[in-house]
C-alpha positions in Angstrom: 0.0 0.0 0.0 1.4 3.4 -0.8 2.1 5.8 2.0 -1.0 6.5 4.1 -2.1 10.2 3.9 -2.0 11.9 7.3 -4.4 14.7 8.1 -5.6 15.1 4.4 -7.8 18.0 3.4 -11.2 16.4 3.2 -14.3 17.8 1.4 -16.8 19.8 3.6 -19.1 17.6 5.7 -17.1 14.5 4.8 -17.8 12.9 8.2 -21.5 13.4 8.0 -22.6 12.9 4.4 -24.6 9.7 3.4 -22.5 7.7 0.9 -25.2 7.8 -1.8 -25.3 11.6 -1.6 -21.6 11.9 -2.4 -20.5 13.1 -5.9 -18.7 10.8 -8.3 -15.7 13.0 -8.0 -15.7 12.6 -4.2 -16.0 8.8 -4.5 -13.2 8.8 -7.1 -11.0 10.6 -4.8 -11.8 8.9 -1.5 -13.6 5.5 -1.9 -11.4 2.7 -0.5 -8.5 5.1 0.2 -7.6 4.9 3.9 -6.2 7.9 5.7 -4.9 8.8 9.1 -5.8 11.6 11.4 -3.2 12.5 14.0 -4.4 12.8 17.6 -3.2 15.5 19.9 -0.6 14.5 22.4 -3.1 15.4 25.2 -5.3 12.6 23.8 -2.5 10.1 23.8 -1.0 11.0 20.4 -0.9 8.5 17.6 -3.3 8.2 14.8 -6.9 7.3 14.0 -7.3 5.3 10.8 -10.4 5.9 8.7 -11.7 5.0 5.2 -14.7 5.8 3.1 -15.6 2.2 2.2 -19.3 1.7 2.9 -18.8 0.2 6.4 -20.9 3.1 7.6 -23.7 4.5 5.5 -23.1 8.2 6.3 -19.4 8.6 7.2 -16.0 7.0 6.8 -15.4 3.8 8.7 -13.2 4.0 11.7 -10.5 1.3 11.2 -8.8 1.8 14.6 -6.2 3.6 16.6 -2.4 3.3 16.1 0.5 4.5 18.1 2.8 4.9 15.1 2.4 5.6 11.4 3.7 2.1 10.6 1.0 0.6 12.7 -1.6 2.8 11.1 -0.5 1.6 7.7 -0.8 -2.0 8.8 -4.3 -1.4 10.2 -5.3 0.4 7.0 -4.1 -2.5 4.8 -5.7 -5.2 6.9 -9.1 -3.5 7.4 -9.4 -2.4 3.7 -8.7 -6.0 2.6 -11.3 -7.3 5.0 -13.9 -4.8 3.8 -13.2 -5.6 0.1 -13.5 -9.3 0.9 -16.8 -8.8 2.7 -18.2 -6.9 -0.3 -17.1 -9.7 -2.7 -19.0 -12.4 -0.8 -22.3 -13.5 -2.5 -25.6 -13.0 -0.7 -29.2 -13.6 -1.4 -31.4 -10.8 -2.7 -35.0 -11.9 -2.2 -37.3 -10.4 -4.8 -40.3 -8.5 -3.3 -42.1 -8.3 -6.6 -42.3 -12.1 -7.0 -45.7 -13.7 -6.6 -46.6 -14.5 -3.0 -45.1 -17.8 -1.9 -42.9 -18.2 -5.0 -39.6 -17.5 -3.2 -37.6 -15.9 -5.9 -34.1 -14.6 -5.3 -30.9 -13.6 -7.0 -27.3 -14.0 -5.8 -25.5 -10.7 -5.7 -22.4 -9.1 -4.3 -22.4 -5.6 -2.8 -22.1 -2.7 -5.1 -18.5 -1.7 -5.5 -19.4 1.9 -4.7 -22.6 3.7 -3.8 -23.0 5.1 -7.3 -22.9 1.6 -8.9 -25.4 -1.2 -8.8 -25.1 -4.5 -6.9 -23.4 -7.2 -9.1 -25.8 -10.0 -10.0 -24.0 -13.3 -10.1 -27.0 -15.6 -10.7 -30.7 -15.4 -10.9 -33.5 -14.8 -10.6 -34.2 -18.3 -9.5 -36.1 -20.1 -6.7 -34.8 -19.2 -3.2 -33.6 -22.8 -2.6 -31.6 -22.8 -5.8 -30.0 -19.4 -4.9 -29.2 -20.8 -1.5 -27.6 -23.9 -3.1 -25.6 -21.6 -5.4 -24.1 -19.8 -2.4 -23.3 -23.0 -0.6 -21.5 -24.3 -3.8 -19.6 -21.1 -4.1 -18.5 -21.3 -0.4 -17.4 -24.9 -0.9 -15.4 -24.0 -4.0 -13.7 -21.1 -2.1 -12.8 -23.4 0.8 -11.6 -26.2 -1.5 -9.3 -23.7 -3.1 -7.9 -22.9 0.3 -7.7 -26.6 1.4 -10.5 -26.4 4.0 -13.7 -28.3 4.6 -17.2 -26.6 4.7 -20.0 -27.9 6.9 -23.0 -29.2 5.0 -25.8 -26.8 5.7 -28.2 -24.9 3.5 -29.0 -21.4 4.4 -32.2 -21.3 6.5 -32.5 -25.1 6.5 -33.9 -26.8 9.6 -31.2 -28.3 11.8 -28.7 -25.9 10.3 -27.8 -24.2 13.6 -29.1 -21.7 16.2 -30.1 -19.1 13.6 -32.0 -21.4 11.2 -34.9 -22.3 13.4 -33.3 -25.2 15.3 -34.4 -24.8 18.9 -33.1 -28.1 20.2 
């Protein structure tokens, strides 16, 4: 990662503007670009690391505190990678306009930026098919990393605490 900007000059209201209200120029300049803000010595010194990355809907995400600039750069690199990974993971988008009881969904990833649409990977299809698509994707990812994935379909009975299993 290139050197982390420290105390950059930010656009007006940068810390309180909803991401979808930001201009394309502002997103071009600041989206996924971590920066550090130095803290006064009276507040312990060091740096606060932030990034406009969609982690918060109306302000930059606070990545953490660092005592040194080197530590701030490590935090920025680690947290930005985690945020990008989270945005790349497929999820279900259930279609509200589908006929009642039909259970239609698409598999999508988060929009790369607020001024861009979600990325549709598959669908529309039946909800169960979309769930199976995600499970197969997860298994392929883990096979590529040499791991095993537990057999569980999203929302299936017996799939764990959050799937309706109360035993």
